[in-house]
N, C-alpha and C positions, 0 to 999 in steps of 0.2 A: 504493500500500500504506500509506504513512504517513498520507495523507489519510483513509483509512478508519479507521485506528487513532485519529487525532485526533477524528474524528466520534464514535467509540464512547466515548472518554473524556469528551467534552463531554456526550453524551447521558446517560451513566451518572451523571456528577456532578450534572446537573440533576435526575435522578430521585432521587438521594440527598438533595439539598436539599429536594425536595418531601416525601420520607418523613420527614425530620427534624422537619417541622412538622405531620405528619399525626396527628390525635388518636388513631387506633387504634395507631400506633407508639409515641407518647408514653406511652400507657397500659400498654404492654408493656415493662417495664424491660429484660428480656433482649434483646428485639428492638431497642429504642432504643439500647442499648449496642453491639450488633452493627452497626447502621447508622452510628452515630457513629464507630466504629472504621474502617469502610470509607471513610467520608467523609474522615477525617483522612489515611488512607493514600493516597487518590487525589488529595489536595490538591496535592502537588508536581507530579504529572503533569499535572494540570489547568492549573496556572500555566504550565508549559512549552507545553502545547497552545494556550493563549490567545495566548502570544507568537508561536507558530508561525503561527497563523491571521492575526493582525494583520500580521505581516511579509510573509506570502504575499500578502495582499490589497494591501498597500502596494506590493509589487513589481509586481503585475499592473497597478495603477493608474499607477505610474511608467512602465512600458513603453508604455502607451496614450498618456500625455501626451507622452512623447518622440517617439512616432510622429507626433504632430501638430506638436510644436515641440521640436526636439532641441537647444536651446541652454541648458537649465537644468542647471548643474553639480551642484546638490544631487541632482537626480533621477538624473543619470548615476552619481554616487557610490553612491546607493542600489542602482541596478541592478548595479553592480560588486560591492558588498559583500554584498548580501542572499543570494545563492545559497550562499555558504560558511556563513553563519550559519544558514540554513535546514537545511543538511546536518548541522551541529552539533546543532541543536535536535532534528532527527529522531532522531539517535543517543541523545541524552539522554532523549527520550521513550520510546524502545524500552527503554533501561536502567531507566527509572522504572517501566515496566510489566512487568518481568521477574517471573515468579512467585516470591512470597516463600517463604522457609522457613516451613512451618506452625508451627514452634516459636518463631518470632521474638518473639511477644508474651508468652511465658511468663516467670515467675520462674525463677531458676537456683539450683542448689547448686554451689558451687565447692569443690573439694578440692585443697589444696596439700600436697605431700609433699617433704621433703628427699630429694635424690638422692645422687649421688656427691659426695664432698668432706667428709664428716664434719661437724665443728662448723661449718665455713664454709657448708656446704649448708643447715644448719638456720638460720643467720643470714640467708642469702639467701631462704629460704622466708618468714622474717619480713618481709623487705623487700618481697617480692611481695605478701604479705597487706596490708601498709600501702598499697602502690601501688594495688591493686585496690579496696580499701575506700574510699580517698580519691577515686579516680576515680568510683566508684559515687556517692559523696556529691556530687561535682561535677555529675554527670549527673542528679541529683535522685532517686536510688534509695535505698531503705532497706536496711540490712544487719543480719544477725542471726547471731551465732556459734552454730553447732550443736554442735560438739565441737572440742576442741583437746588436743594433747599437746605442751606446751612443752619445749624443750631446756634443759639446765642452763646452757649458755653464752648463752642468749638465742635468740630466734626460735622455730621450731617443728620438731618431728619431722614432725608433720602437723597440719593445721587444716582444718575444714570449716565453711563459712558460707553463708548464703542472701543473695541479692540480689533484692530485691522491687521490682516496678514494671512498668508497661506497657513492653514491649520490652526487658527486661533481657537476654534471651538473644541478641537481635539485636546487642547491644553487646559482650557478654562472651564469646560463643562463640569468638571469634578468639584468646582467651588460652589455649585448650586446647593442651597439648603440653609439650615439654621446654624450659625456659628455662635458658640457660647464663650464668654470670657469670665474668668474668676480673678479679681484683683481688688486692692484697697483703693477706693476712689480718693482723689486729692481732697475732696470735701469731707472725708470721713475722719473725725477727730480721734476716735477710739481704736483705729487700726483694724476694723473689722473688714473681712473679705466680702465683697458683694458679687453676685452673679448677674450678668446682663447678657442680652442676645442681640444679634443683628441678622437679618435674613438677606440672602444673596440669590438673585435669579439670573441665570445665564441663558440668553435667548439667541439661537442662531439667526443671524440677520438675513431676512428673506428678500429675494429679488422680486420685482414687480410681477414677473411671470409665474412665481410660485404661489402667490396669494391672489385669489380672484376678489378684488376689492371694488365692489360696485359703488360708484359715487352716490347713488340713490339710497344706499344703506347708511350713509354718513350724515350725522347732524353736526354742523359746524357752528360753534359759538365763538364770538370774539369779544374781548373785554380788555380793560386797562390792566397792565401788569402792575404788581405791587411789591414793595420790599418788606423787610421784617416789620412786624407790628402793623401791617396794613398801610404803611407809608407808600404813597404813589410814587413810582419811579419813571412813569411814562405818561405823557399827556395824550397819547393816541391809543386806539384800540388795537394794540399789536399782539396781545396774548391770544392764544388759540386753544379751544377745547374741542376735541373730536370725540364724538360718541358713536360707536358702531352699534346701530340699533338691533341687528339680529342677535348679538352676543351680550350687549350691555357693557362692553369694554370701553372705558373712558381714558383718554390720554390728554393731559394738559401741558402746554409748553409756553413759557414766557421769558426765557433767558435772552432771546435775541430782540433787537429793537425793531426788526422788520416782521410784519405779520406773515409775509411769504416764507421767510426763513423758519419761523416758529411752526408754520403749517407743514413744511417739508420735514422738519425734525419729528413732529408729532406723527406724521405718516410713517416714518421709518420705525418708530417704536410700536405703532399700531400693527404694522405688517408683521413685525417680529413676534408680537404677542399672539396674533391670529395664527401664525405659522406654528408656534409652540403649542397652541391649543389643538391644532390639527394633528401634530405629532403625538400629543398626550392621548388623543382619541385612538390613534393607530396603535400605540403601545398598550392601551387598555384592552383592545380587541385581541392583540397577540397574547397578553397575559392571561386572558380568559381561556385560551386554547392550550397554553403551555406554561408550566410553573417557572421554569428557568428563564428569567427575563431581565435584561440589563436596562437601566435607565427608565424605570417605570414610574418615576415621579415621587421620590421619597423626600419631598420638599419640607414636610412638617417635622422630620426627624432632626435631632441635633447631630450634625455630621462631624463636627470638630470642636474640641475644647482647648482654650488657651488659658493655662494656669500661670499667672505672673509670679506668685510667691515661689513656685518651684521651677520656674523657667521651663515649663513642660507644655508640650502640644501633643494632643492625642486625636488621631482620626479614628472614629468609632467604626467606620465601614470596613477598614482593613486591619483594625487593632494595631496600628502603628503609632508608637510614641517616640518623640524626639525631645531632647533637653537643650534645645538651642533656639528658644523663643525669639530672642533679639534678632538672630540671623534670619529666621523665618519671616518676621515682620519686615525685615529690611529687603526682602525679595527672594530669599532662598527656599522656594517651595518645591524644587525639582524632585526631592526625595519622595514627597507625598504624591506628586503628579505621576511619577514613574510607577509607584506601588499601586495606585488606583487604576492606571492604564493596564498594568499587568493583570490585575484582578478582573477588569472588564473583559480582556481577551480570554482569560480562562473561562469565564461564564459564557461568553459567546461560543467558545469551542465546545463546551458541554452542551449548549443548546443546539448547535449544529449537529453534534453527534446523536443527540436524542431525536432530533428531527429526521436524521438519516435512518435511524433504526426503526422509527415508527412506520 
């Protein structure tokens, strides 16, 4: 079975290499980009397949030589060690070839909202915003603030921002859920630890063609934008509120001085929310047919706890604990991202195997 998979990988990679240099593909910008993306995605599996083939051939050769002359200690060591490595490579190849989430390549919109905990929750929402934008920068993505509602004490009541770049959703989708912080607030005179939360929603940004948005389904209201405490910051009706009548989803935008710019930003957020709703419905249908399901919307669960007194961060989905809270908040999230991505691949592989067996 694994030999057949390796052969398919090698054959497809060679075909993609040929297409990358084919004049008719180079002339078609969209086709060339599509081939290039598949070529890059298949690269890691191809490297594993090459190692597998070389080791398998070396093992067969070593066995033949030992049958003729069984005194070579290096060959004996190879024959002893190779099977375990081949088994490990086979598993890595299967995981590398697990069907990807079709949204992984997309840009994302991230919405962070202060949860329980009052002022401390707003400050924590600000910490999460800094952590995620810094991590995005480290991974080579661009960020753009779409809207924000700052809290008087600092941080945010809520903030929405975009993360742009190839594969942004594949990195940041694991941040969706309820984040919990345990620390002593600056206003706490007796040194007691308080627990607060902030929620994070990660929405794959939808293209216009992916969401059928009928203008007749939209109620558009315009009003004057206001600052903290209701103070008017604009003398024109530049703020926009979009209501999607079929679903009741409401998006308000007032950060820009232009009504047109606010409307465009609101439409981006609305499309992303409608697209996420469509995905959630699809996931619910799949989950009803099969138990093993990845990404079925565990938004209400506490996914991660940040304990400041112990400098400890625990991700409850993969039971991973790290004692480098300062580094993590400064943008060093890769250990958690890698562990969650590996877990998702394992679950998808199990689901595919169960589906194939049924």
